[in-house]
Steps between C-alpha positions, in 0.01 A plus 500: 500500500551396138253216544221732613572747221490220242169372643349849489603547135356158413166582666483836323571334165233236567239776551567634149380176334186546293282228344559402141271525201506138389653579160727246336880515523651618173782286361860607542638607160859475382546880486383567858795408729615862520165641612313212666574241768286188532562235766309180571463300821314173544360422846312190619155600629247245626633213292553692177763737360421871471717714273565857614651749256638845583504752216688832534534760224827685558398813307216573747756621754593785268151597385330532839514815711627324813762291318348169604398232263236236554525127546220277378435156646334236286360173636468222240524756220236741634563843657466441875646816664708812440709732713745786480863405550631381737224240517418215737236259367353248746478147360430161652779421742679837489551813292654601168715813532577716196732802498673681217863601476692704244574187296180300535334334798646439845261236631 
């Protein structure tokens, strides 16, 4: 039963993904660790390496009406997709899951 429930939640999260704007990824500054999380992942795609970056602003969880923040996915430094948390972004060869906890990010 847990497997089906997990699959249903993953499918629902994948439907929330919206296309990105193409804007550039802003650099991570030294004062941002308390309000921003930025993770990078390099994946081999068709003979070259593609860098995916996930950017989450922690304060968005407190300023939105529903209490959910947003995760932004960047591909090679350009905004590729965005979704409300929890998020499941499809990438070549799998997915990138992002979920917030009280102390940062879970996945």
